[in-house]
C-alpha positions as a printed Julia matrix, in Angstrom:
61×3 Matrix{Float64}:
 175.87   3.69  114.2
 175.07   2.57  110.65
 173.04  -0.43  111.88
 170.97   1.87  114.1
 170.09   4.08  111.11
 169.16   1.07  108.97
 166.91  -0.29  111.73
 165.21   3.12  112.04
 164.52   3.3   108.29
 163.24  -0.28  108.12
 161.01   0.33  111.15
 159.52   3.44  109.53
 158.93   1.63  106.25
 157.12  -1.18  108.07
 155.0    1.33  109.97
 154.12   3.02  106.68
 153.06  -0.26  105.08
 150.93  -1.24  108.07
 149.23   2.18  108.29
 148.46   2.19  104.57
 147.14  -1.36  104.66
 144.9   -0.67  107.66
 143.65   2.57  106.1
 142.79   0.8   102.86
 141.15  -2.05  104.75
 139.01   0.26  106.89
 138.39   2.65  104.01
 136.57   0.09  101.87
 133.23   1.15  103.36
 133.97   4.84  102.74
 135.43   4.43   99.24
 138.89   5.48  100.48
 141.92   3.96   98.83
 145.56   5.03   98.86
 147.89   3.15   96.52
 150.69   1.33   98.28
 153.92   2.25   96.53
 157.36   3.4    97.63
 156.45   7.1    97.73
 153.32   6.67   99.84
 155.1    4.21  102.12
 157.92   6.69  102.74
 155.54   9.61  103.3
 153.43   7.7   105.81
 156.42   5.95  107.36
 158.32   9.12  108.14
 155.44  11.57  108.75
 153.06   9.03  110.33
 149.51  10.34  110.91
 150.09  13.8   109.36
 151.49  12.11  106.24
 148.52   9.77  106.07
 146.17  12.73  106.45
 147.89  14.61  103.61
 147.63  11.57  101.35
 143.95  11.14  102.19
 143.29  14.79  101.34
 145.24  14.57   98.1
 143.46  11.36   97.09
 140.06  13.04   97.49
 140.95  16.06   95.28
């Protein structure tokens, strides 16, 4: 049970890192950049696309 939870958290963290990296890579042309740190990784990792959208909106304010 504990191993399953750890795998789920690690998977979500990896997804968050990949989504942030791809967004920053594709966002170079549009002057979009989201810092990659533990908070943004967790937000994007657990909320996925809605979390990424919120961070993009916040970064443009």
